[in-house]
C-alpha positions, 0 to 999 in steps of 0.5 A: 539641707544646706543652710543658704546663705547667698542668693543669686538673681538672673535678670532677664525674664526674672526681675525684667521682661524682654520680648525682641517681638515688642517692636519688631511687630510692627517693624515686620509686621508679618508674622512667618517673615518674622519668624525668618528673620528670627530664625534666620538672620538676628537669631538666639545664637547670633544675639548671645554673642553680644552677652559674650562680649561681642559689639554690636558693630561687628554684629551687625556687619557680620549679617550685612554681609550676609543678608545685605537686604536686611541691613534697616532690621538688623540694626534695628535690633539693637536700636529698638532693644529699649522697646523689647524690656518693657516693664519690670516684674513688680511680684518678683523686684518686690521678692528680691529687694524684701531679701536685700532689706532683711539682710540676705546677700543677694547679688546677679549674674546674667548673660547680658551685653554691656551696654544694654545692661548699663541701659537697663539699670538706669531705667530700672534703679533696682538693678543697683539695689543687689552687692553686685552683678557678674555681666558676661560680657564683662568677663567674656563668658556665658551661662551655662558654661562653669567659668562663669559660675566659678568667676562669680563664686570668686568674684564675690566670695561666696560658698557654692553649696550655701549659694541659691541661683535663680533662673527662668532658664534650665540649662542655665539652672543644671550648670549651678548646679553642675558647677555645686549650687543650688539652684531653682526654676524660675516661673513666676514670682507665687512658686518663687516664694514656694521655694525660697520658703522649701529653702527657710527663707521667708520672702 
């Protein structure tokens, strides 16, 4: 097995919790109505375009033009974003900090809007501990597209085959592997520790 010299963490649902239902369960109390809103208005694909670099103003204007009756809740998505990320995953963070303190090369690669990641880094200081981060919106590339993995390798001087990527999305794990990286699917900290140990990394 290739020796791992670089460890790359995703952020959302690996290091910090993310759940749009948290504010919207209050803003749209009816579960069926809320599901319709996320399935048809503020969809995953719509939000992903902010991760690709579209501004919130553009994103909101687009949807309000289509769904003027939902204008307030469309604006509420960004307005209440801070409620969607209520806490860190302390066990995962402890693993990451432990790896850094043990001398491992740790970076982050994330699908994130630029402004919300800046907000997250202010709230969660541990996000400033790794050597650096590639933010999808900053380079207008998103996982699992090959280009974002290649960009990260070039930006941080990594050797793909000696790089281990940790992500909660199987598509993103597969994307990393297609780019020549090693990669594991994050489910919980206990499993992550075991995965790291398989690669000879004590966490």
